[in-house]
N, C-alpha and C positions, 0 to 999 in steps of 0.2 A: 234673321234669328243673329245678336249680336255673341260674338265668341266667348266662354268662359274659360279660359284656359283652367285656371284653378278647382272649378265644380268638374271639370273632366276630366283633370287630372286627381282630383277625389274618387271621384267612382270609380277610374281603372286603380287606383289604391286601397281601396274598399272592398272590392269583388271578392267573393268568394273563392278561395284559391278549392275550396271542393265541390264548385256549382252553387249555384241559387234555384233551393226548389222552389219556383213560382208560389206555391200554394201558403209556405213558411216564410218568405218575405211576407204575404199579403197578412200573415198572423201579426208579427213583429209590427209592421208597418198599423196595424188597426190596436192592437196595444200600448202603442206609444200615443196615438194622436186621438184613438177614435172608441177608447174603452166602457166610458161612463153610456148609461142609458140616455137613448134619444139621440146619441151620439151616430153620425151618418158618412159615407164618402159617394159624392157622385159616379156615375161609371165614369166620367170625363176625367173627376180628379184622380181618381186609381190610375187611367193611363197618365195621363203628364208627371206623374208623381214613378210611376211604375219602369215606364218606356226607358227614360234615358239612361236606366242598369243596364240598357240591352235585350228589355224582355219585350218580346212581343205581342201586341194587344188577345192576338190569337192565344198566345199561351195564357196570357190573366184570364180570358173567360174561360178555360178549362181548368185555372186554378179557380174561380170563383165556383165551379158548378162543382165541384170535388168540397170545397169548403162548406157551400150548401148543403150537402148530402151528406157529408159530416156532421151536420147540426151545429156547428160553427156560426156562418152568420148566413144572412134571410135578407131577402132583396125585396125592392118595391118598385113598382114604372109609375112616372105618369107623363104621359104623351110619348115622348119618344126616350125622357130622361130616365134612367134606370138608378135606382136609391141601395147604399149596400150597410149592412151596418149587423153586429155582434149580436147573436143570441144570446139569452139567458146563461146557457151552457157556455159557448165563448167566453161572455164576459165573466163568467167564476172559473176557466182554467184559467184567462188572462190572468183575473186577477191571484191567483193563487203564487204567479211565480215572478209579481210586480216587486213584491219587496225586496226579493233579492236580487232581479237585476237594476232598480236606481236604486240602490242603498249603497251611501256614498261611503263607510263604513260600516264590514261585513257584522254581522251581529254572531259574536262567539258565546257558546254559553260555558258560565262559571261553572259549572260541575258536568261532571262524565259517571260514565258505568258502564260496562264491560258483559256483552252476555255470553252464553257459549251452550250449545246445544249438545247433545247426545244422537247420533244418527236415532232417527226414529220419530216417535209427538213431537217433541222439542224443536227439531227443526220445520215442521208446520208450528210451532206458533211463534218461530226465529222469521220464516217468510212473513208471516203476517204484518210483525212489527216492521220488516226489514219495507212492507209498502207507504210506511209511513215519514211522512217530510225528516223527522228527529233522529235519525236512526242510518248507518254510512257498514255496507260491507266490509270486512277482514278476514271473509274467506268464507268461504262455502257452511262454517258452523259460527262462525265469530260476525258477534255485531260490534258497533259504539254505536252509543245514545244520547244526548241531551238529557240534562237532570239530574232527580236523587232514582231509582233501580224500582221499577214500580212495582205497582202489587199484584199482579194477576202471572208472575213469571215462574212457579213454582216446580217448572219444570227445566228450567234452565239455572244455569250457574250462574252469580249473577256476584259482580263487583261493582264497588266504586272505587275511580281510577283518580289518576296525577300522572300525567305523559311527561319524564321523565327521562326515557332515551327512545326516540322514534325510532327503527331500522328502516332502508335503504326499502325491501321489500317491500314494506307497509306504501313509503311515501310514496312506489313508483306504484302499488295498487291504487292507492291514492289519484294521482296524479301521473294516466300513464306517459306515456314520453311525444304521444301523438296530442294529449292533452298541452303539455309543456310545449311544445313548438307551436302550435295552436294560438299558445297566449303570448307567445316570442314574435309569432307575424304579426298580430294584429299591435302587441305594443311598441315596434317599430313603424307600423304604416300611421298609426297614427299620429304616432311623436314625428314622423315626418309633414304631414296634414298641419301639426297645431307649429310645426317650425316654417312655412313656405306658403303659410294663410294670410293673403294681403291685409297690411291693417286694415281694418273700418269695413271689409268683407262683407256684405247681409246674403244678398241672392236673393233669389222670389221667394214667394212662399213656397211655390212646388220645388222651385230647389232645395232651398231648407229642407221639406216633408225626405224629401229623397235620402238626400243624406243622412240626416235623421234616423231613421229607419236601415239604410246601412253599414250604421253604426252598430245600434240597438238591434240587429241581426246575428254580425258578428260574435259582439259582447253576450248576448246572449247563447250561444255554441259557447261561449268560454266556463263563462260563471255559472251556470247549472247542472255544467258537468263536475264540478269539484263538491266539496263540502264546504261548510264554514266552518273550519280548524282550527285550533291557537297554532302559529307558526311552525312549535317542533315538526308539524306533521307534513311539513311543503318540504322539497326539493330544494337545493341551495340554486339553479337554476332556473327557482320560478318568479316570476317578477307581477304573478297577480295583483299587488295591493299599486303597485306602479304601473300597470297596466289601468287599472281602476280607478287612478286619481286622473291620466292624462283622458280617457276616458267622457268623465265626466265635465275637462275641464273645452274639451272639442265640443259639448251638448252645449253647454251652458255659451260658447259662442254661437250657436245655433240655436235660439229658443224655437219653441214652437210654434207654428203657425196657427192662423185661427181656422177654425174650419170651414166657418162660411167665405171665409176669400178660397182658398183651399174649390170648394163646391162652384165658386161665379164660374164661367166660364171663362175664358181668352180666348 
């Protein structure tokens, strides 16, 4: 097996500092490479993609069992070859977050409103609204929402708002220090890989799939943990826009491999 110094360096650089949860890595993999109906990956392909991350085949099998049990994946078998695909539930869950993960420019609503609840029935109304993607909690009794004030919130105090000053405590609540650090760490990692990547490096189909999975897995853990808000809501040391640019610069250099090529025996 030929040595691939940059590939090995990239894996070490992109390794999740909070440890890789194998089932979550597999979700990232299918969400990036095999999300459409009819898409499937063989057991051999999964092993060749995931094992270079330092994850053993036994751990992959345990994670696949969990994902089948939880309704995310289904598997079929033909002779000695097993194949895996997202269920309708798994595709729906992936499709729900795909627009935010792959948006090169975040969608920031032009209109916002603020809802404040009194302790009591109004809290339940606010809790229900916070289950939707268009609301962000600013405290136990307060939420920021996209668009105009809805018509069915008579038990809440509602304002249409424009942010002119956002105090540090709000910024820290929306982007806590650990999220700011995770964003900065990934930004440094991706920047280093873009600088060190040998000109013309393409790698094998499985190597590209490995790196794309690690990039998406790390990026997903940042982008899905903060709302898409105007810049005034973010701390001064927030490097989210720069990270987003670098993530897609690197993904562009690692175009999605062909599923049939991944599933071929090597």
